[in-house]
N, C-alpha and C positions, 0 to 999 in steps of 0.2 A: 466480592465483586471482581469484575475483570475489566482491564483496560485494553481496548483494541487499538493497535497502531494505525495511524492514517498516513497514506503516502500520496505524493503528488509528482507530476512530471513536467515541471517548469522548463526543464532542459530540452524536452522534446525528443528524448532518446527512445529507441525501440523497446529496450528491455531494461529492467531494474532488478538487481539482486537484493533480496530481503531475507531476514532471519526467522520469519514466522509463516505459518500456514493460513492463519485467519487474520484478515486485515480489512481496511477500508480504503478505497481509491476515491480521491476527490478531484482528480484531473489536474488542475493547476491551483495556485494560490488564489483564494478569494480576492476579488469578485469574479475571476475568470474560471472558477471551479464548475464542475458538472455535478449533478445530484450525487451525494455521498453514498456510495453503495458498498455493502459488505460482500467480500469475496472470500472463498475458501479454496485451498488447493486439494482438500481431501487427502487421498493417499498419493497424489501426484507430486510433481516438483515444479509445476508452472501453472499460471492462470493468466488469462488475457481479459482485461477490462472491456466490456462490451460498449462502453461509452466512448473511451478515448483510445482503445486498441493498444494500450500499454501492456507489455508482457511482464509479469512478475515471476521471478525465478527464485526458488528456495536455495539459500546458502546458509546452512545451519551454523556456520562459524560467526555469523553476524548477530549482534544484539538487536532488539526491536527498533532501537534508535538509529542503527547503522544501515546505510544503503551503499550499493555500488551501482552507478556513480554516487558520490557524496551529495548530500543536500536534498534528498527526496523525502525525508521524514517530515511530516507536518505537525504531528502531535499524537494525542491519544483521545479516544472516545470512552467515557466512563459508562460502562454497561448498566450501572445502577440508575442512570437517568432515563433509561428507555421505558 
């Protein structure tokens, strides 16, 4: 099974650096979240969430739990539950 990292933008920043290409954006910490949507960068290095307009930028030196700025990782979605 695979765990997909979830990210949030409580800080309201324009862009967040993450260490993975496949992830889920939840907007903000619940209950202020938007629908949790799966995003993929494909072969690119950035992806913009269509709900909250947050830009995610790939930084391969980061682990799935790390973000720049800090504090934007919410948790993981277990793919076996889908």
